[in-house]
C-alpha positions as CSV (number, residue, x, y, z in Angstrom):
1,X,-10.9,77.6,22.3
2,X,-9.3,74.6,24.1
3,X,-11.5,72.9,26.6
4,X,-10.7,70.3,29.2
5,X,-13.6,68.4,30.9
6,X,-13.0,66.7,34.2
7,X,-15.6,64.1,35.1
8,X,-15.9,61.6,37.9
9,X,-17.9,60.5,40.9
10,X,-19.0,62.9,43.6
11,X,-16.4,63.8,46.2
12,X,-13.5,62.4,44.2
13,X,-11.3,65.6,44.2
14,X,-12.2,67.0,40.8
15,X,-12.5,70.6,42.1
16,X,-9.4,70.3,44.2
17,X,-7.4,69.0,41.1
18,X,-8.6,71.8,38.9
19,X,-7.9,74.5,41.4
20,X,-4.4,73.1,42.2
21,X,-3.6,72.6,38.5
22,X,-4.8,76.0,37.3
23,X,-4.3,78.3,40.3
24,X,-4.1,81.4,38.1
25,X,-7.4,80.8,36.3
26,X,-10.6,82.5,37.4
27,X,-12.9,80.1,39.1
28,X,-16.7,80.4,38.5
29,X,-19.3,78.1,40.0
30,X,-22.5,77.7,38.1
31,X,-24.2,76.3,41.2
32,X,-25.7,79.7,42.2
33,X,-29.0,80.1,40.3
34,X,-28.3,83.7,39.3
35,X,-24.9,82.8,37.8
36,X,-26.4,79.8,36.0
37,X,-29.3,81.9,34.6
38,X,-26.8,84.6,33.4
39,X,-24.7,81.9,31.6
40,X,-27.9,80.4,30.0
41,X,-29.6,83.6,29.0
42,X,-26.5,85.5,27.7
43,X,-23.7,83.1,27.1
44,X,-21.6,85.7,25.2
45,X,-22.0,88.2,28.0
46,X,-21.2,85.6,30.6
47,X,-18.0,84.5,28.8
48,X,-16.9,88.1,28.2
49,X,-17.0,88.7,31.9
50,X,-14.1,86.2,32.2
51,X,-11.8,87.1,29.3
52,X,-8.8,84.9,30.5
53,X,-8.7,81.3,31.2
54,X,-11.5,80.2,33.5
55,X,-12.5,77.1,35.4
56,X,-16.3,76.6,35.2
57,X,-17.6,74.5,38.1
58,X,-20.9,72.5,38.1
59,X,-21.6,72.6,34.4
60,X,-24.7,70.7,33.6
61,X,-24.9,68.8,30.3
62,X,-28.2,68.6,28.6
């Protein structure tokens, strides 16, 4: 699966860039606790809920 990571300082336009570049992709924020818990507890189920290209926002590393 191809993956693109966009990193940078806060408030630098990362989300705006992704949403403008990939307007037809689903957009999912992992900021809400229930969404983040779903992704952590059942990653396959979470990813299957978004079968097409998806922009995942607020992914925490580590």
